[in-house]
Every structure is written in structure tokens, then in C-alpha cells.
C-alpha positions in Angstrom: 167.5 6.1 -3.3 164.5 4.1 -2.3 161.1 5.8 -2.4 157.9 5.0 -0.7 154.7 7.2 -0.4 155.3 10.1 2.1 155.2 13.9 2.1 158.9 15.0 2.4 160.9 15.9 -0.7 163.6 17.7 1.2 165.8 14.6 1.8 165.7 13.9 -1.9 166.9 17.4 -2.6 169.7 16.8 -0.1 170.7 13.5 -1.8 170.8 15.2 -5.2 172.9 18.1 -3.9 175.4 15.8 -2.3 176.1 13.7 -5.4 179.3 14.6 -7.2 180.8 14.4 -10.7 180.2 11.1 -12.4 177.7 9.9 -9.8 174.8 7.9 -11.0 171.4 8.5 -9.4 169.7 5.2 -8.9 166.1 5.2 -7.6 163.7 2.3 -7.0 160.0 3.4 -6.6 158.0 1.1 -4.4 154.4 1.0 -5.5 154.9 4.1 -7.6 154.8 3.2 -11.2 152.4 6.0 -11.9 154.7 8.7 -10.3 157.8 10.2 -11.8 161.1 9.4 -10.0 162.8 12.1 -12.1 161.7 15.1 -14.1 163.3 18.1 -15.8 164.2 20.0 -12.6 165.9 17.0 -10.9 167.7 16.1 -14.2 168.8 19.8 -14.5 170.2 19.7 -11.0 172.1 16.4 -11.6 173.4 17.6 -15.0 174.7 20.8 -13.4 176.5 18.8 -10.7 178.1 16.6 -13.3 176.2 13.4 -12.7 176.8 10.7 -15.3 173.1 9.9 -15.5 170.1 8.4 -13.7 168.6 4.9 -13.5 165.0 4.9 -12.3 162.9 1.8 -11.5 159.8 3.8 -12.1 158.6 6.7 -14.3 160.3 9.7 -15.8 158.6 13.0 -16.9 159.7 16.0 -18.9 161.3 13.6 -21.4 161.6 16.1 -24.2 163.4 18.6 -22.0 165.7 15.9 -20.6 166.6 14.7 -24.1 167.3 18.2 -25.2 169.9 18.7 -22.5 171.3 15.2 -23.4 171.2 13.9 -19.8 171.1 10.1 -19.8 168.1 8.7 -18.0 167.1 5.1 -18.0 163.6 4.5 -16.6 160.9 1.8 -16.9 158.4 4.2 -18.4 157.1 7.7 -18.8 154.4 9.3 -16.6 152.9 12.8 -16.4 152.7 13.1 -12.6 155.3 14.7 -10.3 157.0 13.0 -7.4 156.2 16.0 -5.2 154.6 14.8 -2.0 154.8 11.1 -2.9 158.1 9.8 -1.7 160.4 9.6 1.3 164.0 9.5 0.3 167.3 8.5 1.7 170.6 8.4 -0.1 173.8 6.4 -0.3 172.1 3.2 0.8 171.7 -0.1 -1.0 168.6 -0.4 -3.2 167.1 -3.1 -5.4 166.2 -1.9 -8.9 164.9 -4.3 -11.6 165.6 -7.2 -9.2 169.3 -6.3 -9.0 171.0 -5.0 -5.8 172.8 -1.8 -6.2 175.3 -0.7 -3.5 176.8 2.7 -3.0 180.0 2.9 -5.1 178.9 0.2 -7.6 179.7 1.0 -11.2 176.7 1.6 -13.4 177.1 1.1 -17.2 174.1 2.0 -19.4 173.4 2.4 -23.1 170.6 1.8 -25.5 170.8 -2.0 -24.8 170.2 -1.6 -21.1 171.7 -1.0 -17.7 174.3 -3.2 -15.9 175.5 -3.0 -12.3 179.1 -3.9 -11.6 180.2 -4.3 -7.9 183.0 -1.9 -7.2 185.4 -4.6 -5.9 185.4 -6.5 -9.2 185.0 -3.5 -11.6 188.6 -3.5 -12.8 188.5 -7.2 -13.6 185.1 -6.8 -15.4 186.4 -3.9 -17.4 189.3 -5.9 -18.8 187.0 -8.8 -19.7 184.4 -6.5 -21.3 187.1 -4.7 -23.4 188.4 -8.0 -24.6 184.9 -9.2 -25.5 184.2 -6.0 -27.2 187.4 -6.2 -29.3 186.6 -9.8 -30.3 183.0 -8.9 -31.3 184.1 -6.0 -33.4 186.7 -8.2 -35.1 184.0 -10.7 -35.9 181.8 -8.3 -37.9 184.3 -8.1 -40.7 184.9 -11.8 -40.7 181.1 -12.5 -40.9 180.7 -10.1 -43.8 183.7 -11.5 -45.6 182.8 -15.2 -45.1 179.1 -14.5 -45.1 178.9 -17.2 -42.4 178.2 -16.8 -38.7 179.2 -20.4 -38.1 182.6 -19.9 -39.6 183.2 -16.8 -37.6 182.2 -18.5 -34.4 184.6 -21.4 -35.2 187.5 -18.9 -35.8 186.9 -16.7 -32.8 185.6 -19.4 -30.4 182.5 -17.5 -29.3 179.2 -16.1 -30.3 
């Protein structure tokens, strides 16, 4: 979703109601850092529809409520204001968020370290590489603790 100041919220509601299980809601707010791109009501609707989470280049409100329901939201900040009357919305279109282009169908992976966009056509290849990297890193922890040396672990595993 891309947002720009306007008065209609209905298209945004349609976008939310058309998303399905494991969808990720991605919104880029243009000139709207002081307006929430998501709040408790929208998060509740997404959670009820089985969305995997939301990524907002912009603000989030109702944070305590959203955390209580354990719905994953990654936003650039918190704001007290609502989006009502501030944005025009369209869905299932490419957007740019955080300087990264996100296309419909791209895979979004997010955790406490950040958000990554993986193009759908290379997602399987990226998954295999990411799993191998994760396995190597987890193997390195014990080696570093045992040898008490990062340098030696890097030599053994061939990577940092």
C-alpha cells in the first residue's frame, strides 16, 4: 500500500479485507511520519484474517494493544494520531519502503534485527543459503566459547 494525503479510507479497508492467511501488509507513508499507518483496529482485522504481520514505513499507534495480541508490526516509529482522513490507498501494487522496492508476492522476513524483502522468484534459493548460514553461525557459537577466540573460529568455518 502506498499512502498520500486524501480523505478516503474505504480502499484501505478493502485492501485489508482482501488479504489472506500469511499475507504481510506493507505500507509506505509519503509525507506522513506524524500519522499512523496502522493502529489497533487495523491490526485486529489483519490478525483475524491470519496475516503474518505488517511492515510500515511510518508510524504505528495503539502499541500496547497490538503487543498484547502478539501481532508482529515493524514500523519506523510510534505516533498518537490516526490515519483516518489522511491517506488514499491502493493494494497489491509495488511500493518502496525504507528505500527497498517491495512487489506483490515478495517474501517478507522480519524479526528483532530488522526486515528483509526477498523477491519471490529467488525465495527458494535464498532460503537454502540462509538456512546454511544460520546452521554455520550456530555451530560457531560453541567453537568460539570453547576456543575463546573469534579468529580461530573464523579460520575453522571460513566466515564471520
